[in-house]
C-alpha positions in Angstrom: 34.8 -89.2 -29.5 33.1 -87.5 -26.7 29.7 -86.2 -26.8 29.3 -82.5 -27.3 27.6 -81.0 -24.2 24.1 -79.8 -24.7 23.5 -76.3 -23.4 19.8 -76.2 -22.2 18.0 -73.0 -22.5 15.3 -72.4 -19.9 12.6 -70.7 -22.0 13.0 -73.4 -24.9 12.6 -76.4 -22.6 9.6 -74.8 -20.9 8.2 -74.1 -24.3 9.4 -77.3 -26.1 7.9 -79.6 -23.3 4.7 -77.6 -22.4 6.0 -77.2 -18.8 4.1 -75.5 -16.1 5.2 -74.0 -12.7 5.1 -76.8 -9.9 4.0 -76.0 -6.4 7.2 -77.5 -5.0 9.3 -75.3 -7.3 10.8 -75.7 -10.7 8.5 -76.8 -13.9 6.8 -80.0 -14.6 4.4 -81.5 -17.1 2.6 -84.9 -16.7 3.5 -87.2 -19.7 2.0 -90.6 -18.7 -0.9 -91.8 -16.6 -1.4 -95.7 -16.9 -4.9 -96.5 -17.8 -4.4 -99.6 -15.3 -6.0 -99.1 -11.9 -4.6 -100.5 -8.6 -5.9 -100.2 -5.1 -3.4 -99.2 -2.3 -3.2 -101.6 0.6 -6.2 -100.7 2.9 -7.8 -98.2 0.6 -10.9 -98.3 -1.4 -9.8 -95.7 -3.7 -8.7 -96.7 -7.3 -5.7 -94.9 -8.7 -3.5 -95.1 -11.8 -1.2 -97.9 -11.5 1.8 -95.5 -12.5 2.6 -91.8 -13.6 5.3 -89.9 -15.0 6.5 -86.4 -15.5 9.3 -84.3 -16.9 10.6 -81.9 -14.1 13.0 -79.0 -14.6 15.0 -77.1 -12.2 16.8 -73.7 -13.2 17.1 -70.3 -12.2 18.4 -71.5 -8.5 14.9 -72.9 -7.9 14.7 -75.9 -5.7 12.1 -78.8 -5.2 11.0 -77.7 -1.5 10.6 -80.5 1.2 7.7 -82.7 0.4 6.3 -86.2 0.6 4.0 -88.6 -1.3 2.4 -91.8 -0.4 4.1 -93.8 -3.3 7.8 -94.7 -4.5 9.2 -92.1 -6.9 11.9 -92.8 -9.3 14.0 -89.9 -10.7 15.6 -90.3 -14.1 18.3 -87.9 -15.5 17.6 -86.6 -18.8 19.9 -83.9 -19.7 21.8 -80.7 -18.1 23.7 -80.2 -14.9 23.7 -82.7 -12.2 21.3 -82.2 -9.2 21.1 -83.5 -5.6 18.0 -85.2 -4.4 17.9 -85.1 -0.5 16.1 -87.8 1.3 15.2 -87.4 5.0 15.1 -91.1 6.2 12.8 -92.6 9.0 16.1 -93.3 11.2 16.9 -89.5 11.0 19.7 -90.1 8.4 20.2 -88.3 5.2 20.7 -89.9 1.8 21.8 -87.5 -1.0 21.4 -89.1 -4.5 23.6 -87.1 -6.9 21.6 -87.4 -10.4 23.3 -86.4 -13.5 25.0 -88.0 -16.6 27.0 -90.9 -14.9 29.2 -91.1 -18.1 30.3 -87.8 -17.5 30.3 -87.5 -13.8 31.6 -90.2 -11.7 29.8 -89.1 -8.7 26.4 -89.3 -10.3 23.7 -91.8 -11.1 21.1 -91.9 -13.8 18.2 -92.8 -11.7 17.5 -92.6 -7.9 14.6 -94.0 -6.0 12.8 -91.9 -3.1 10.8 -94.5 -0.8 7.3 -93.8 -0.1 6.6 -91.5 3.0 9.9 -89.9 3.0 10.7 -86.2 3.0 12.7 -85.1 0.2 13.7 -82.0 -1.7 16.4 -81.4 -4.9 18.6 -78.7 -5.8 21.1 -77.7 -8.5 24.6 -76.8 -7.8 24.2 -73.1 -8.4 21.7 -70.8 -10.1 23.2 -71.0 -13.5 22.6 -74.9 -13.6 19.6 -76.4 -15.5 18.7 -79.8 -14.9 16.0 -81.6 -16.8 14.5 -84.9 -15.1 11.9 -87.4 -15.0 9.9 -88.8 -12.3 7.9 -92.1 -12.4 5.5 -92.9 -9.6 4.0 -96.1 -8.8 1.0 -96.4 -7.7 0.4 -93.1 -9.7 0.8 -89.6 -8.2 -2.3 -87.6 -7.0 -2.0 -84.2 -5.8 -4.6 -85.2 -3.1 -1.5 -87.2 -1.5 1.1 -84.7 -2.0 2.2 -82.7 1.2 4.6 -79.9 1.6 6.5 -79.9 4.8 6.2 -77.3 7.5 9.6 -76.4 8.2 9.3 -76.1 12.0 7.9 -79.7 12.0 11.0 -81.1 10.1 13.2 -79.3 12.2 12.0 -80.9 15.2 12.1 -84.3 13.8 15.4 -83.8 12.0 17.5 -81.2 14.1 20.9 -82.4 12.9 19.8 -81.4 9.4 19.0 -77.8 10.3 20.9 -75.8 7.6 19.7 -78.1 4.8 16.1 -78.1 5.9 15.9 -74.4 6.1 17.9 -73.8 2.7 15.4 -76.1 0.8 12.2 -74.8 2.9 9.3 -73.3 0.7 10.3 -70.2 -1.2 8.6 -66.8 -0.5 
């Protein structure tokens, strides 16, 4: 017996999970911050060993190009598939299609974005709603979160011009 599709209502998800607007686009809430601390190589700063969030994309919003200094694992929870675009150090583009891999043969349940890579995410269309989770280790800190300057990305990755412009900062 096939599972009945779940219709996700944006406002209900935001209310139910206590989501807030995220600076990169979409909505989020931190759900976990490890009590254990670690030091990043060469740093005197202690940080949480791991953090996790819920992250919601809807209403045509996208996660704009950004990078962090830790690996980030994306986990699909519910809704429609989304694409996580990663600009690799060698100039290539990796696209992770995150979604219900049992329903969509081109999807995976989780994907890894390696530390220091520029990445962005987007659903297929404005009617799509995707609820995912992101786990970061060592833990996420806004002090290490960097939104890309589109001009700098275009210079570094000119072959991906259309995608870089499309997923640049809103507004």
